[in-house]
N, C-alpha and C positions, 0 to 999 in steps of 0.2 A: 590114259595118254592122249587121247583125240582132245577131248576137254582141257587138256591143259594147255594145248596150243593153241583152240581158241580165244580161250583166258589172255593168251599172251599175245596173240593177234590184235584182239581188243583194245589191251592195256596200249600197246604200241600206238595204235590208230589213235586212241584218245589222247596219247601223249602230244600226237604228232597234230591233233585239233586243237589242243590247248595251247601248242605253241604257235601255231598258226594264228591261233586268235589273240594270243598277246603279242607277236609281230606284227599283225593287224592294229591291234589299238596301239602300240608305239608308233609303228609308221601315220597312225591317225594324227599323233600328237604332234610326232616331229613335222607333217605335212602343215598341221593348223598353225603350228609355231613358225614355221619359215616362210611357206607359202601365203598363208591366207590372216598370218599374225599381223596385229597393229604396227609391228617395225618396218613390214614390206612395204606399205601403206606410205611410211617415211622414207621408204628407199626410192617408189615409185617416183616420189615427188621430187627428191633431190634430182634423181635423174632427168625428169622432163626440164627443170631448171636448166642444168649443165647442157643440154639439147636444145636451148631455145624455146622450149614449147608453152609459151604461155598459157595458152587456152586449156591445153590438158593439167598444168599445174594448179592452173585456178578452180579447175574442175575435181580435183581430187582434195585440194585442201577446203572447199567447199568456204571459200571465202566472198566476203560481199566488196565491190568497188567503191571506195568514198570519193568524196565529188573531187578530184584530181587529176593532173595530166599523165595520160598511161605511156606513155612513151619507153618507161623501163621494163614493159611488162612483155615483152618479146623480144625475139630474135637476136641480133648481136648485143644489143644494149644488156639485154638478160643475161646471156651467155656470160658476159664481162662482170656482171654481180657476181659468180659463185666461179668465175677462173682460180681465185685465188684459194677457192677452200679444199683442204686437204683433211688426212688423216681422221676421215668422220667415222666415230664410234657410236652404237647405238647401244643404250643399258637394257635393262630386261622393263619390261612393261610393269608400272608401279599401278595396282587397282586402286581409284578413288572412291567407287562405289561399285555395284555390282554392274552394271555396263561402260562404267568408264575407267580410262587410266591414262596414266602421262607414262610418256615416251622421251627418255633424256637422251639428249645426245651432243656428244661433245665433238670440236674440230679446232680446226688451225683454220684462220684466214691471212695471207701472209705473213706467216711465221707466228701470229699471235693468237692466244686460246680463246676459244669463247665456247657458250654452254648454249642450249634453245631447249625448252621441254614441250615438246608436241602432245597436243590434247586430243584423245580419240573417244570415240564409243562404237559398243557393240550393235549394231543396226540388221542382224540377222546373222542366217544362216545357209550355208551351201551344202548340196546331197547329205543332209541332215546332222552331218559330221562336223564341219567346218565354218568356224565364226566368221563371220563378215562385218569388218571394220570399216570406219569413215573417221575423217577429222571432224572435230564439233566447230560447229560452222563459227566463222569469226570475218574481222574486216581487215583489208590490207593495212599495212602501216602507212605512213606516206613522210616523202622526205620534200623539206622545204630549203630552196636555194635561192640565193640572193646574192647581187653582184652589183658592184659601184659603179654609177654612170654608165651602165651597159642595158641593151637588152636581148642580150643572147649569153650562151654558153656552152662548153662541152660538158655533158654529162654520161658518164661511162663511154667514151669514145662519141656518143651523137650529138649531133648541134640540134639544141632546145630554146625557144624561145621564152626569154623571160621579160613581158611586159610590165614597164616600171621598173622594170630588176629586180623581179621577183616571179614565183613559180613554186607549185606545188606538185609534187608526183607520186602519184601510185607503187610502192614496191613490194618484190617478194622480199621474203626473209627465209633463211638467213644469207646476207648477199653484202658486199663493198660497194660503196657509190662513192668515185671521184668525180668533182667539175673542177675544170680549169680555165681560162678565157687568155685566148691569144690574139693579138692585131699586131700590125707594124708600129701601131702608135702607143698604144694601152694595151695592157695583160695583167694575169694575175695569177700567181702560182698556185699548184695543184691542191685541193683541200679532198681530204675522203672521210667516210664516217662507215663503221660496219652496223648494219641494223640485223638484230641476231632474237627478235621477239615481236609478236603480232601487237597491230593497233598501236598506240602512241605516234610521235614526230620527231624527226631526227631532223636537226640544219645543217646546211652549208655555208657558209660566206665567205665570197669571193672578194680582197680587198684589192680591187684595181688601183693600177698604178702606171705614170708614164713608162714608157722603155726607155732604156739607154738611147734608141737611135731618135727619140721625140726631143729629147731632152740635149742632144748633140744639135739638134736642129736649131732648137729653141736658141739656145749658147750662141749658136754660129749667128743668127738673126742680131742678136742684141750685141754682138761683138763687132759685127757691120755697122749697125746704128751708131756705136761710140767711136770706131774709126772715123766714120765719117762725120761728126760732131768735133773730132780732133786736128781732121781737115782744114777746118775755116781757121782764117789766121784774124779772129776777132777777139775781144774780151769777152762779147757773150755771143757764142755762136747759136744760130738761130733755131730754136724747135730743139735745145739740148739742155741736159739737166746739170749741169755747170758753168760756172762763168764767174770771173773778178773784175770788181769793177776799181780800177785803179785809173785815177787822175791824168797822168801824161805818160805815155810810153814810145818808143824810138819807131818810128815807122820801118816795116817789115821785120821786126824782133820777135811778134809775136809766136810761139810754137808750144801748142797743147800736145801731151801725151796719156795716154790711160796706164797708169801703172798698175792698177789693179781692178778688174773685170768681175762685173756681176756673176753670181753663179746663179741660175735660173731653178728655182723649186716650185713646182705643180702641183696642186693639191685638190680634191675635191670638195666642193662646199655648193649644197642645193640643188643638186640634181648637176651640176656642170662644172668645168676644170676653170681654178683661179690661178693666178701667177704671183706668188708672195714677194711682198716688196723686194726692190731691186736695190743696191747698195754698191758703190764702187768707190774708186778714188783717181783724181785727173792732177797734171802737174801743166804746170805752166812755167815755159823757159820765157823771161823777158827782160828787154833794157829797160829800164825805169827813169823818169828824168824827174830830178830831184826841185820841187817846186822853188824852192830857197836859194839853190844854188847853181841851177842849172848843169849839174851833174849828171851823167851817165852811170848809173848805177843796173850792173848785170842783177836779176833775180832768179829763184826757183821757187814756186809756190806750189804748197800741195793743198787740193781741197778733195775734200769728201761728196759725195753728192748722192742720192736718192730718186727714184723715180719707179714707177708700175707699170703694168702691160697688160694688155688684154690679149687673150690667145683665142685663135680659132683654128679648130681641125675639120676638113673638109674630105673624106676620104684618104688619100696619102696627102694632100696639100694641109702643111702648117704654118701658119702666121702669126707671131708675135709681133704686136703694133705696141710702142714705145709711148705711156702716157706720161706727160710732163709737166708737173703742174708749176705757177710761177707763183 
């Protein structure tokens, strides 16, 4: 009876020991996968991006910096790059060899689906049991930004310099990058791109154009110029793009009127802004004296005219100078 009790006790103790060992092994597997697994490195990296901690993200990624502007690598600009990142799903790590794995990630940025594969390598163990993973070293991708006839722009809400209208910026991935340019006289609508892979280069091109405010100023100046021309009671208004050579007219009957004003169109050309040729129509009301009969004959004559203009923009000052060729 005593031996039976001892054997039962030993059996129970061995069973508890085996269960404890199994639970410990399972715990090691779970901790190794969830806490020390390669997916956790990706989670920590994404979290660093979301917090705008560029230094931490760069250290985790083990990435080299390209020869580029670092304005997008920290702070609010970095936070903005992942502000629209949602629905992050990390797949199971896929072994590519004994010490390397690929971790697939799917997510949406502003509602559009994207995928990135992160490459990691085993670099050791912690506490004898837990694998230690790190990203395979890489180089950060770059973003090239171009703007027409300007030397700056806004990139992810940060004002950046673009000497000669161009700039190259180092960027983390995944991320969304938006550029635009706005001023009183010229503006470029926002353009954006998503970088979802290491290395490589993406581009953003800003198509700057005159603002409605600038065009209104230019049209107003041209209208004022032509109205002054129409006020001259002569057949050939001085410095003006229209005239009519009549032989004899009755004094005091010359009356010019602009029946069609030009519409100003401003375009970029070789680093500056040029005005496309301007055209309009003037009407002359006059009483002409017939050379043979001496009779006074009322006449209405229309003339199409063309001229050009030189645009000067200095801050808020806009000047469109008419250029009339004879």
